[in-house]
All heavy atoms as an XYZ file, in Angstrom:
755
protein
N     -42.274    -94.193     11.383
C     -42.896    -94.187     12.692
C     -42.208    -95.241     13.563
O     -42.115    -96.402     13.169
C     -44.386    -94.489     12.525
C     -45.119    -94.654     13.817
S     -46.846    -95.039     13.507
C     -47.577    -93.919     14.637
N     -41.768    -94.878     14.753
C     -41.111    -95.850     15.630
C     -42.111    -96.872     16.151
O     -43.296    -96.593     16.277
C     -40.553    -94.999     16.773
C     -41.337    -93.742     16.735
C     -41.793    -93.543     15.317
N     -41.622    -98.058     16.464
C     -42.470    -99.117     16.987
C     -42.988    -98.757     18.376
O     -42.268    -98.186     19.194
C     -41.685   -100.429     17.065
O     -42.467   -101.415     17.699
N     -44.229    -99.099     18.654
C     -44.829    -98.858     19.959
C     -44.845   -100.126     20.816
O     -45.421   -100.144     21.889
C     -46.259    -98.346     19.793
C     -46.384    -97.013     19.084
C     -47.854    -96.665     18.869
C     -45.701    -95.913     19.879
N     -44.226   -101.185     20.352
C     -44.249   -102.456     21.066
C     -43.178   -102.513     22.147
O     -42.062   -102.056     21.960
C     -44.050   -103.599     20.095
C     -45.156   -103.673     19.071
C     -45.231   -105.055     18.484
N     -46.247   -105.146     17.479
C     -47.526   -105.418     17.726
N     -47.929   -105.604     18.942
N     -48.385   -105.500     16.750
N     -43.509   -103.093     23.290
C     -42.576   -103.298     24.399
C     -41.973   -104.689     24.244
O     -42.324   -105.620     24.953
C     -43.295   -103.159     25.731
N     -41.073   -104.846     23.291
C     -40.580   -106.168     22.901
C     -39.809   -106.908     23.988
O     -39.872   -108.115     24.078
C     -39.702   -106.048     21.648
C     -40.495   -105.602     20.438
O     -41.687   -105.953     20.352
O     -39.932   -104.898     19.595
N     -39.087   -106.230     24.827
C     -38.251   -106.926     25.805
C     -38.911   -107.064     27.175
O     -38.551   -107.910     27.957
C     -36.919   -106.202     25.949
C     -36.076   -106.303     24.708
C     -34.699   -105.674     24.931
N     -33.920   -105.755     23.719
C     -33.850   -104.805     22.811
N     -34.498   -103.679     22.974
N     -33.116   -104.959     21.728
N     -39.853   -106.223     27.482
C     -40.414   -106.174     28.827
C     -41.606   -107.103     29.041
O     -42.021   -107.308     30.160
C     -40.827   -104.744     29.148
N     -42.153   -107.675     27.984
C     -43.399   -108.426     28.094
C     -43.248   -109.787     27.420
O     -42.680   -109.884     26.334
C     -44.539   -107.632     27.399
C     -45.829   -108.402     27.423
C     -44.710   -106.275     28.041
N     -43.770   -110.822     28.059
C     -43.820   -112.135     27.419
C     -44.962   -112.118     26.407
O     -46.100   -111.820     26.761
C     -44.066   -113.231     28.465
C     -42.931   -113.425     29.420
C     -41.708   -114.045     28.732
O     -41.818   -114.730     27.717
N     -40.550   -113.779     29.282
N     -44.673   -112.429     25.165
C     -45.669   -112.375     24.100
C     -45.986   -113.771     23.583
O     -45.162   -114.672     23.648
C     -45.126   -111.560     22.911
C     -44.752   -110.157     23.257
C     -45.930   -109.279     23.068
N     -45.527   -107.888     23.238
C     -46.366   -106.939     23.489
N     -47.634   -107.185     23.597
N     -45.952   -105.710     23.632
N     -47.169   -113.903     23.024
C     -47.524   -115.117     22.312
C     -46.810   -115.131     20.973
O     -46.110   -114.176     20.611
N     -46.977   -116.185     20.211
C     -46.342   -116.239     18.890
C     -46.879   -115.156     17.951
O     -48.016   -114.710     18.094
C     -46.699   -117.634     18.364
C     -47.691   -118.207     19.300
C     -47.743   -117.378     20.522
N     -46.053   -114.746     17.021
C     -46.468   -113.755     16.025
C     -47.553   -114.355     15.135
O     -47.473   -115.526     14.740
C     -45.271   -113.318     15.190
N     -48.583   -113.557     14.855
C     -49.689   -113.971     13.985
C     -50.013   -112.823     13.049
O     -49.582   -111.687     13.250
C     -50.952   -114.369     14.791
C     -50.704   -115.598     15.637
C     -51.459   -113.218     15.644
N     -50.805   -113.133     12.037
C     -51.306   -112.111     11.108
C     -52.806   -112.273     10.987
O     -53.325   -113.378     10.906
C     -50.672   -112.260      9.732
C     -49.261   -111.783      9.698
C     -48.767   -111.639      8.287
N     -47.531   -110.893      8.343
C     -46.541   -111.059      7.508
N     -46.649   -111.922      6.525
N     -45.446   -110.336      7.636
N     -53.495   -111.125     10.973
C     -54.927   -111.122     10.695
C     -55.199   -109.987      9.725
O     -54.297   -109.214      9.394
C     -55.747   -110.999     11.992
C     -55.610   -109.702     12.732
C     -56.466   -108.644     12.476
C     -54.645   -109.543     13.719
C     -56.359   -107.449     13.189
C     -54.535   -108.358     14.433
C     -55.391   -107.311     14.157
N     -56.414   -109.898      9.228
C     -56.745   -108.821      8.306
C     -57.737   -107.864      8.967
O     -58.620   -108.282      9.712
C     -57.340   -109.326      6.971
O     -58.527   -110.059      7.240
C     -56.350   -110.182      6.225
N     -57.546   -106.597      8.684
C     -58.444   -105.542      9.135
C     -58.731   -104.646      7.947
O     -57.801   -104.087      7.357
C     -57.822   -104.751     10.273
N     -59.981   -104.573      7.565
C     -60.395   -103.778      6.398
C     -59.598   -104.169      5.158
O     -59.216   -103.332      4.347
C     -60.251   -102.283      6.676
C     -61.211   -101.805      7.758
O     -62.140   -102.555      8.104
O     -61.032   -100.679      8.251
N     -59.309   -105.462      5.040
C     -58.638   -105.990      3.861
C     -57.129   -105.883      3.867
O     -56.474   -106.344      2.948
N     -56.536   -105.288      4.900
C     -55.074   -105.196      4.941
C     -54.537   -106.112      6.040
O     -55.196   -106.369      7.041
C     -54.600   -103.764      5.129
C     -54.851   -103.170      6.474
C     -54.332   -101.720      6.551
N     -54.614   -101.164      7.839
C     -53.759   -101.165      8.865
N     -52.566   -101.687      8.715
N     -54.103   -100.652     10.015
N     -53.321   -106.571      5.864
C     -52.681   -107.480      6.809
C     -52.145   -106.717      8.009
O     -51.523   -105.667      7.857
C     -51.526   -108.235      6.119
O     -52.062   -108.957      5.006
C     -50.855   -109.201      7.069
N     -52.393   -107.258      9.196
C     -51.908   -106.661     10.437
C     -51.083   -107.712     11.173
O     -51.535   -108.836     11.360
C     -53.084   -106.196     11.333
C     -52.576   -105.655     12.658
C     -53.934   -105.163     10.608
N     -49.874   -107.337     11.567
C     -49.032   -108.208     12.381
C     -49.389   -108.001     13.846
O     -49.608   -106.873     14.288
C     -47.555   -107.884     12.166
C     -47.092   -108.254     10.767
O     -47.488   -109.315     10.266
O     -46.334   -107.467     10.173
N     -49.448   -109.093     14.592
C     -49.829   -109.030     16.003
C     -49.152   -110.171     16.743
O     -48.424   -110.970     16.149
C     -51.349   -109.151     16.128
N     -49.408   -110.228     18.025
C     -48.999   -111.354     18.847
C     -50.265   -112.059     19.313
O     -51.212   -111.403     19.754
C     -48.164   -110.896     20.043
C     -46.841   -110.330     19.641
C     -46.643   -108.967     19.605
C     -45.793   -111.161     19.287
C     -45.424   -108.432     19.228
C     -44.571   -110.641     18.905
C     -44.385   -109.273     18.869
N     -50.279   -113.366     19.201
C     -51.442   -114.139     19.592
C     -51.851   -113.786     21.022
O     -51.015   -113.734     21.926
C     -51.136   -115.627     19.506
C     -52.337   -116.515     19.712
C     -51.987   -117.960     19.474
O     -51.539   -118.624     20.424
O     -52.153   -118.413     18.317
N     -53.137   -113.494     21.188
C     -53.657   -113.194     22.514
C     -53.741   -111.726     22.871
O     -54.525   -111.355     23.742
N     -52.951   -110.856     22.230
C     -53.112   -109.431     22.516
C     -54.426   -108.978     21.899
O     -54.956   -109.626     21.001
C     -51.933   -108.606     22.009
C     -51.905   -108.331     20.532
C     -50.704   -107.475     20.114
O     -50.193   -106.668     20.898
O     -50.279   -107.632     18.969
N     -54.967   -107.883     22.370
C     -56.249   -107.445     21.823
C     -56.077   -106.921     20.397
O     -55.019   -106.403     20.025
C     -56.875   -106.358     22.702
O     -56.199   -105.134     22.562
N     -57.134   -107.070     19.625
C     -57.137   -106.524     18.268
C     -56.926   -105.012     18.333
O     -56.205   -104.446     17.513
C     -58.454   -106.885     17.552
C     -58.674   -106.045     16.306
C     -58.469   -108.371     17.208
N     -57.509   -104.340     19.323
C     -57.322   -102.887     19.474
C     -55.849   -102.547     19.653
O     -55.337   -101.618     19.023
C     -58.138   -102.362     20.655
N     -55.149   -103.284     20.505
C     -53.723   -103.021     20.736
C     -52.917   -103.264     19.465
O     -52.019   -102.480     19.135
C     -53.195   -103.894     21.869
N     -53.228   -104.318     18.747
C     -52.503   -104.621     17.503
C     -52.752   -103.547     16.452
O     -51.820   -103.122     15.757
C     -52.920   -105.996     16.977
N     -53.997   -103.088     16.320
C     -54.296   -102.034     15.355
C     -53.607   -100.731     15.730
O     -53.062   -100.035     14.864
C     -55.812   -101.826     15.251
C     -56.592   -102.965     14.610
C     -58.094   -102.716     14.745
C     -56.199   -103.165     13.161
N     -53.611   -100.397     17.012
C     -52.938    -99.185     17.476
C     -51.444    -99.256     17.170
O     -50.850    -98.302     16.665
C     -53.182    -98.991     18.977
C     -52.754    -97.654     19.479
C     -53.618    -96.573     19.429
C     -51.494    -97.463     20.017
C     -53.227    -95.327     19.892
C     -51.091    -96.220     20.487
C     -51.957    -95.152     20.419
N     -50.813   -100.397     17.464
C     -49.382   -100.572     17.202
C     -49.078   -100.515     15.711
O     -47.991   -100.100     15.304
C     -48.889   -101.888     17.797
N     -50.042   -100.899     14.881
C     -49.870   -100.869     13.426
C     -50.169    -99.487     12.840
O     -50.089    -99.295     11.629
C     -50.765   -101.923     12.767
N     -50.533    -98.533     13.696
C     -50.756    -97.171     13.225
C     -52.192    -96.805     12.939
O     -52.482    -95.687     12.527
N     -53.129    -97.726     13.145
C     -54.538    -97.419     12.887
C     -55.169    -96.893     14.163
O     -55.389    -97.625     15.115
C     -55.305    -98.654     12.389
C     -56.724    -98.327     12.022
C     -57.446    -99.470     11.348
O     -56.822   -100.424     10.904
N     -58.749    -99.384     11.263
N     -55.447    -95.612     14.187
C     -56.007    -94.975     15.374
C     -57.527    -94.826     15.284
O     -58.214    -94.835     16.277
C     -55.401    -93.579     15.583
C     -53.889    -93.547     15.652
C     -53.370    -94.325     16.853
N     -51.956    -94.096     17.072
C     -50.998    -94.892     16.625
N     -51.287    -95.961     15.933
N     -49.738    -94.619     16.877
N     -58.037    -94.661     14.081
C     -59.476    -94.451     13.886
C     -60.148    -95.773     13.535
O     -59.706    -96.475     12.626
C     -59.705    -93.443     12.761
C     -61.152    -93.123     12.516
C     -61.331    -92.134     11.379
O     -60.568    -91.154     11.305
O     -62.243    -92.364     10.567
N     -61.232    -96.096     14.255
C     -61.975    -97.319     13.979
C     -63.382    -97.049     13.470
O     -64.005    -97.920     12.877
C     -62.048    -98.189     15.237
C     -60.701    -98.731     15.704
C     -60.861    -99.508     17.001
C     -60.067    -99.592     14.644
N     -63.890    -95.873     13.728
C     -65.218    -95.503     13.234
C     -65.359    -93.992     13.302
O     -64.465    -93.301     13.764
C     -66.323    -96.199     14.041
C     -66.419    -95.750     15.480
C     -67.513    -96.523     16.226
N     -67.689    -96.002     17.560
C     -68.546    -95.045     17.911
N     -69.319    -94.485     16.992
N     -68.648    -94.639     19.154
N     -66.512    -93.491     12.827
C     -66.819    -92.061     12.898
C     -68.052    -91.879     13.775
O     -68.960    -92.707     13.763
C     -67.107    -91.485     11.506
C     -66.054    -91.738     10.448
C     -64.791    -91.006     10.646
N     -64.919    -89.573     10.430
C     -63.890    -88.742     10.470
N     -62.682    -89.191     10.715
N     -64.063    -87.466     10.287
N     -68.070    -90.809     14.532
C     -69.208    -90.502     15.392
C     -70.448    -90.267     14.541
O     -70.398    -89.515     13.573
C     -68.897    -89.248     16.207
O     -70.059    -88.759     16.813
N     -71.569    -90.900     14.883
C     -72.790    -90.692     14.091
C     -73.353    -89.277     14.245
O     -74.050    -88.800     13.372
C     -73.771    -91.729     14.641
C     -73.244    -92.136     15.964
C     -71.759    -91.892     15.939
N     -73.016    -88.611     15.336
C     -73.566    -87.268     15.583
C     -72.818    -86.188     14.810
O     -73.410    -85.372     14.122
C     -73.532    -86.951     17.069
C     -74.293    -85.685     17.406
C     -74.431    -85.402     18.884
N     -74.529    -86.621     19.661
C     -74.076    -86.765     20.889
N     -73.497    -85.746     21.490
N     -74.194    -87.892     21.542
N     -71.472    -86.163     14.926
C     -70.726    -85.074     14.285
C     -69.622    -85.568     13.351
O     -68.779    -84.794     12.925
C     -70.164    -84.111     15.321
C     -69.206    -84.784     16.296
O     -68.907    -85.979     16.120
O     -68.755    -84.117     17.231
N     -69.608    -86.852     13.050
C     -68.662    -87.457     12.108
C     -67.203    -87.341     12.559
O     -66.288    -87.416     11.755
C     -68.841    -86.885     10.702
C     -68.317    -87.826      9.646
O     -68.437    -89.043      9.764
N     -67.728    -87.289      8.592
N     -66.982    -87.155     13.852
C     -65.619    -87.064     14.383
C     -64.998    -88.458     14.460
O     -65.697    -89.448     14.652
C     -65.647    -86.443     15.777
N     -63.690    -88.556     14.289
C     -63.038    -89.865     14.372
C     -63.118    -90.443     15.783
O     -63.004    -89.709     16.766
C     -61.587    -89.574     13.979
C     -61.408    -88.118     14.175
C     -62.750    -87.478     14.036
N     -63.342    -91.748     15.871
C     -63.419    -92.453     17.150
C     -62.450    -93.630     17.102
O     -62.254    -94.244     16.065
C     -64.837    -92.976     17.426
C     -65.941    -91.967     17.213
C     -65.755    -90.720     17.989
N     -66.214    -90.917     19.351
C     -66.115    -90.009     20.288
N     -65.586    -88.837     20.017
N     -66.537    -90.236     21.493
N     -61.872    -93.949     18.248
C     -60.922    -95.062     18.310
C     -60.931    -95.695     19.680
O     -61.961    -95.775     20.333
N     -59.766    -96.119     20.147
C     -59.661    -96.764     21.441
C     -59.791    -95.707     22.546
O     -59.226    -94.632     22.458
C     -58.298    -97.463     21.603
C     -58.076    -98.653     20.691
S     -58.132    -98.208     19.026
C     -56.759    -98.617     18.185
N     -60.534    -96.049     23.597
C     -60.700    -95.098     24.690
C     -60.475    -95.788     26.037
O     -59.473    -95.583     26.682
C     -62.081    -94.440     24.623
C     -62.316    -93.404     25.669
C     -61.635    -92.207     25.649
C     -63.218    -93.631     26.697
C     -61.832    -91.243     26.627
C     -63.439    -92.681     27.680
C     -62.744    -91.485     27.644
N     -61.404    -96.644     26.454
C     -61.272    -97.248     27.786
C     -60.438    -98.529     27.762
O     -59.844    -98.896     28.765
C     -62.651    -97.524     28.388
S     -63.495    -98.966     27.701
N     -60.406    -99.222     26.651
C     -59.671   -100.482     26.473
C     -60.078   -101.569     27.458
O     -59.290   -102.460     27.775
C     -58.160   -100.250     26.496
C     -57.653    -99.419     25.318
C     -56.191    -99.064     25.494
C     -57.899   -100.130     24.002
N     -61.343   -101.522     27.927
C     -61.853   -102.602     28.770
C     -63.279   -102.998     28.399
O     -63.941   -103.703     29.135
C     -61.757   -102.232     30.249
C     -62.537   -101.043     30.658
S     -62.226   -100.727     32.409
C     -63.499    -99.545     32.729
N     -63.760   -102.539     27.248
C     -65.047   -102.981     26.731
C     -66.262   -102.218     27.193
O     -67.375   -102.559     26.828
N     -66.085   -101.168     27.975
C     -67.230   -100.426     28.509
C     -67.748    -99.342     27.578
O     -68.942    -99.110     27.506
C     -66.869    -99.781     29.848
O     -66.604   -100.773     30.798
N     -66.850    -98.655     26.886
C     -67.256    -97.446     26.171
C     -67.818    -97.701     24.771
O     -68.495    -96.847     24.228
C     -66.083    -96.466     26.083
S     -64.788    -96.960     24.926
N     -67.508    -98.805     24.172
C     -67.989    -99.153     22.827
C     -67.411    -98.279     21.715
O     -67.904    -98.286     20.599
C     -69.525    -99.126     22.759
C     -70.211    -99.970     23.816
C     -69.932   -101.446     23.661
O     -70.165   -102.001     22.605
N     -69.426   -102.085     24.700
N     -66.357    -97.515     21.986
C     -65.744    -96.663     20.964
C     -64.979    -97.473     19.922
O     -64.812    -97.031     18.798
C     -64.809    -95.632     21.603
C     -65.504    -94.585     22.420
C     -66.433    -93.701     21.607
O     -66.206    -93.485     20.398
O     -67.415    -93.216     22.189
N     -64.505    -98.648     20.282
C     -63.668    -99.435     19.365
C     -64.433   -100.585     18.707
O     -63.847   -101.603     18.350
C     -62.424    -99.951     20.095
S     -62.755   -101.127     21.426
N     -65.736   -100.418     18.508
C     -66.529   -101.484     17.898
C     -66.028   -101.823     16.497
O     -65.713   -100.941     15.698
C     -67.996   -101.078     17.812
C     -68.773   -101.062     19.110
C     -70.187   -100.539     18.866
C     -68.824   -102.436     19.745
N     -65.949   -103.114     16.219
C     -65.586   -103.635     14.900
C     -66.466   -104.844     14.609
O     -67.075   -105.419     15.511
C     -64.091   -104.057     14.831
C     -63.165   -102.865     14.958
C     -63.761   -105.110     15.877
N     -66.530   -105.225     13.352
C     -67.228   -106.451     12.967
C     -66.234   -107.599     12.966
O     -65.160   -107.504     12.376
C     -67.843   -106.320     11.574
C     -69.098   -105.508     11.565
C     -69.211   -104.189     11.248
C     -70.403   -105.964     11.890
N     -70.519   -103.798     11.360
C     -71.272   -104.864     11.746
C     -70.930   -107.200     12.278
C     -72.642   -104.969     11.980
C     -72.294   -107.290     12.516
C     -73.133   -106.186     12.367
N     -66.587   -108.671     13.640
C     -65.823   -109.913     13.643
C     -66.810   -110.991     13.213
O     -67.710   -111.348     13.978
C     -65.254   -110.232     15.043
C     -64.404   -111.487     14.996
C     -64.462   -109.055     15.590
N     -66.662   -111.465     11.972
C     -67.685   -112.367     11.441
C     -68.994   -111.613     11.354
O     -69.054   -110.502     10.865
N     -70.035   -112.153     11.896
C     -71.335   -111.495     11.869
C     -71.671   -110.767     13.148
O     -72.821   -110.405     13.361
N     -70.678   -110.524     13.996
C     -70.930   -109.886     15.290
C     -70.173   -108.572     15.431
O     -69.027   -108.467     15.028
C     -70.510   -110.824     16.419
C     -71.305   -112.105     16.430
C     -70.879   -113.048     17.521
N     -71.029   -112.391     18.831
C     -70.467   -112.840     19.927
N     -69.718   -113.926     19.893
N     -70.642   -112.216     21.077
N     -70.828   -107.591     16.044
C     -70.198   -106.317     16.355
C     -69.654   -106.420     17.776
O     -70.407   -106.629     18.724
C     -71.235   -105.194     16.253
C     -70.649   -103.850     15.986
C     -71.664   -102.732     15.962
C     -72.871   -102.967     15.100
N     -73.758   -101.792     15.060
N     -68.330   -106.282     17.919
C     -67.666   -106.462     19.207
C     -66.651   -105.354     19.458
O     -66.084   -104.808     18.509
C     -66.931   -107.807     19.239
C     -67.764   -109.065     19.042
C     -66.855   -110.268     18.811
C     -68.654   -109.285     20.245
N     -66.357   -105.053     20.723
C     -65.282   -104.100     21.022
C     -63.929   -104.728     20.675
O     -63.613   -105.829     21.136
C     -65.396   -103.842     22.524
C     -66.625   -104.538     22.994
C     -67.047   -105.489     21.935
N     -63.135   -104.058     19.873
C     -61.828   -104.585     19.450
C     -60.911   -104.849     20.637
O     -60.044   -105.721     20.572
C     -61.158   -103.615     18.482
N     -61.125   -104.133     21.734
C     -60.282   -104.335     22.917
C     -60.589   -105.650     23.624
O     -59.817   -106.088     24.474
C     -60.420   -103.163     23.881
S     -62.082   -102.973     24.591
N     -61.704   -106.293     23.274
C     -62.091   -107.545     23.917
C     -61.915   -108.758     23.003
O     -62.241   -109.877     23.389
C     -63.555   -107.462     24.373
C     -63.801   -106.377     25.394
C     -63.015   -106.607     26.670
O     -63.181   -107.621     27.333
N     -62.122   -105.684     26.995
N     -61.394   -108.536     21.803
C     -61.193   -109.621     20.841
C     -59.706   -109.960     20.794
O     -58.886   -109.100     20.455
C     -61.681   -109.216     19.434
C     -61.419   -110.317     18.424
C     -63.154   -108.837     19.471
N     -59.323   -111.195     21.159
C     -57.914   -111.561     21.099
C     -57.454   -111.764     19.654
O     -58.168   -112.368     18.844
C     -57.826   -112.866     21.889
C     -59.220   -113.350     22.066
C     -60.153   -112.240     21.749
N     -56.287   -111.256     19.340
C     -55.712   -111.446     18.002
C     -55.409   -112.920     17.793
O     -54.939   -113.609     18.694
C     -54.439   -110.621     17.858
N     -55.699   -113.389     16.605
C     -55.441   -114.782     16.242
C     -55.152   -114.848     14.751
O     -55.643   -114.022     13.976
C     -56.644   -115.663     16.583
N     -54.388   -115.827     14.356
C     -54.053   -116.006     12.942
C     -55.329   -116.202     12.129
O     -56.216   -116.958     12.519
C     -53.120   -117.196     12.772
N     -55.411   -115.478     11.009
C     -56.528   -115.639     10.091
C     -57.791   -114.896     10.454
O     -58.766   -114.924      9.705
N     -57.824   -114.211     11.579
C     -58.988   -113.446     11.997
C     -59.269   -112.363     10.959
O     -58.349   -111.756     10.417
C     -58.688   -112.810     13.355
C     -59.822   -112.174     14.137
C     -60.872   -113.211     14.503
C     -59.269   -111.536     15.394
N     -60.543   -112.124     10.667
C     -60.934   -111.080      9.720
C     -61.786   -110.049     10.442
O     -62.844   -110.375     10.970
C     -61.688   -111.670      8.539
C     -60.808   -112.564      7.683
C     -61.519   -113.113      6.455
O     -62.593   -112.580      6.088
O     -60.997   -114.063      5.868
N     -61.289   -108.815     10.463
C     -61.935   -107.708     11.163
C     -62.353   -106.659     10.136
O     -61.629   -106.404      9.179
C     -60.926   -107.044     12.142
C     -60.363   -108.041     13.134
C     -61.548   -105.841     12.833
C     -61.344   -108.608     14.093
N     -63.511   -106.050     10.360
C     -63.927   -104.914      9.540
C     -64.366   -103.777     10.455
O     -65.122   -103.998     11.396
C     -65.107   -105.282      8.635
C     -64.748   -106.226      7.510
C     -65.950   -106.523      6.633
O     -67.012   -106.883      7.164
O     -65.814   -106.376      5.416
N     -63.889   -102.577     10.171
C     -64.388   -101.412     10.901
C     -65.823   -101.167     10.454
O     -66.252   -101.630      9.395
C     -63.516   -100.186     10.615
O     -63.630    -99.809      9.260
N     -66.577   -100.442     11.274
C     -67.970   -100.174     10.939
C     -68.092    -99.427      9.618
O     -68.924    -99.771      8.777
C     -68.645    -99.385     12.069
C     -69.193   -100.190     13.236
C     -68.153   -101.035     13.918
C     -69.900    -99.307     14.218
N     -67.249    -98.404      9.412
C     -67.291    -97.623      8.178
C     -66.940    -98.479      6.964
O     -67.586    -98.386      5.921
C     -66.348    -96.424      8.255
C     -66.804    -95.392      9.267
O     -67.989    -95.399      9.657
O     -65.968    -94.569      9.681
N     -65.907    -99.316      7.091
C     -65.486   -100.166      5.984
C     -66.611   -101.119      5.581
O     -66.924   -101.268      4.406
C     -64.231   -100.956      6.374
C     -63.667   -101.810      5.280
C     -62.790   -101.267      4.355
C     -64.004   -103.146      5.176
C     -62.259   -102.053      3.337
C     -63.478   -103.940      4.164
C     -62.609   -103.391      3.242
N     -67.232   -101.737      6.571
C     -68.321   -102.674      6.281
C     -69.501   -101.970      5.648
O     -70.104   -102.484      4.705
C     -68.737   -103.396      7.555
C     -69.788   -104.466      7.321
C     -70.107   -105.162      8.624
N     -71.148   -106.144      8.494
C     -70.952   -107.446      8.419
N     -69.739   -107.935      8.462
N     -71.967   -108.270      8.314
N     -69.842   -100.782      6.135
C     -70.952   -100.026      5.569
C     -70.685    -99.659      4.107
O     -71.563    -99.764      3.263
C     -71.189    -98.764      6.385
C     -72.411    -97.982      5.960
C     -72.677    -96.799      6.841
O     -72.878    -97.008      8.048
O     -72.650    -95.662      6.324
N     -69.445    -99.257      3.806
C     -69.099    -98.926      2.415
C     -69.136   -100.175      1.541
O     -69.555   -100.114      0.390
C     -67.716    -98.298      2.359
C     -67.682    -96.906      2.924
C     -66.268    -96.341      2.989
O     -65.313    -96.988      2.614
N     -66.150    -95.132      3.513
N     -68.687   -101.308      2.094
C     -68.664   -102.554      1.313
C     -70.061   -103.081      1.040
O     -70.360   -103.532     -0.060
C     -67.842   -103.602      2.075
C     -67.622   -104.892      1.311
C     -66.713   -105.846      2.047
N     -67.250   -106.336      3.301
C     -68.155   -107.317      3.411
N     -68.642   -107.888      2.327
N     -68.566   -107.714      4.588
N     -70.935   -103.002      2.031
C     -72.280   -103.575      1.886
C     -73.334   -102.566      1.464
O     -74.432   -102.945      1.062
C     -72.714   -104.237      3.209
C     -71.871   -105.418      3.651
C     -72.347   -105.938      4.985
C     -71.870   -106.510      2.608
N     -73.008   -101.274      1.584
C     -73.942   -100.239      1.159
C     -74.950    -99.825      2.145
O     -75.348   -100.103      3.125
């Protein structure tokens, strides 16, 4: 899969790594977790409770709530969470499977 990053056109923060659902994700400090996950190939963040359809990034400004993830003990839109070294993210489905 080709890279989706605009490496030359944008000033980026330093490279960082965080975990999402137990796997390592490479990102740039300050970019949104949603953008980093999308660039890493993760398009699905949860399943629709009504028809179990895959849900992911949609508005990318925090209004739609489609990209909700767990960050610590809080459920937040991934598009509003800045990537940072050591951050631990869990998708709703992953957390539900882990905790039952």
